[in-house]
N, C-alpha and C positions, 0 to 999 in steps of 0.2 A: 887340402886333401891329402897330399902325399905325406904329411907329417903323421896323420891318423894311420896310414899304411906302414909307415916306418915303425910307429909304436907297436902297432899290432905284430909286426914282424920280429920285432926285438923281444917281445914278451909271448911269442907263441907257446914256449913250454909250459909257462905259468898258466896261460888261458887253457891250455888243453888239459893240465893237470885239475884246475878248477872245474872244468866241464865234466871231467871223469868222476871227482868227488860229488858233483851235484847228481850226476846219473846213477851212481851207486847209492847214494843216500835215499833218493826218491825211489828207486827200485826196491830197497829194503824195507823202507815205510810201507810202500804199496803191498808188497808180499805179507809183512806182518799184519797189516790191516785185513787182507783177505783170509789169512790163516786165523785170526782171533775171531772174525766174524762168525764162523761156525760154532763157537764155543760160548758165545755170549747170549745164546737163547736160554730160555727156562727150561729146565729139564722136565720131562713127562713123568707124571707120577700115576701109577695104576693101583687103585685101591680096591680092594676086594669088598664087594657089597654084601651085606649080611642077608642070608636067605631065610625064610620061615622054616624051611625043613631041617636046619642045623640043630642039634639038641641044646 
């Protein structure tokens, strides 16, 4: 068990760096997904109906 703690202690900078990269990439993916969700809907098209009173 102490060998695992020694390994973690020796590699703590790399592990913190990897955790930071993981968190930033996950956050950027999530924000990009939320931002694009708004624009993926079909646009609303309003058409003018012909009326019988138009010449």
